[in-house]
C-alpha positions, 0 to 999 in steps of 0.5 A: 435379852442382854447377856449378864456376866456371871460375875455381875450376877454374883455382885448383884446377889452379894449386894442384895442378899446376906446369903445365897446358894450358888457357885461362888455364893456365900453358901456353896451349891450342894453337889448333885442336889438341885432339889434340896433348896426351896428355890428349886422345889418351891419358888420357881414353880410357884412364881412361874404359875402366878406370873404366867396366869396372864400374858405380859405385854412386854418385858417391863410388864413381865418384870413388874409382875415378877416383883409383885408376885415375889412380894406377895409370896413373901407375905404368905405362910407358904414360904415358911412351909417350904423352909420347914420342908427342908428338914424332911428333904435333908433327913431323907437325903441322908437316909439314902446316902445321897441317892434319889429321894423322890420315892420317899416324899 
């Protein structure tokens, strides 16, 4: 797989998304808070489960499956539920002053 410079990735994200969370993104990554974004607690796990249900024949096939699955996820109310869950996560994080919140969920 070819190496992508971080600046190329940022350029791509800036061109295709109004806002995105990350180092030097339009929204700074929350310090020590990887589980406070829908991408971490919802999208990657859901996408991985869907994409790897059936084996891909090659890299291009894998890319096509990823795009199809993302489009399908976008069309479900699962995305809305994941975003709605943010309030619970943020409130829990504030309540414990930034400490671990897994035991509260």
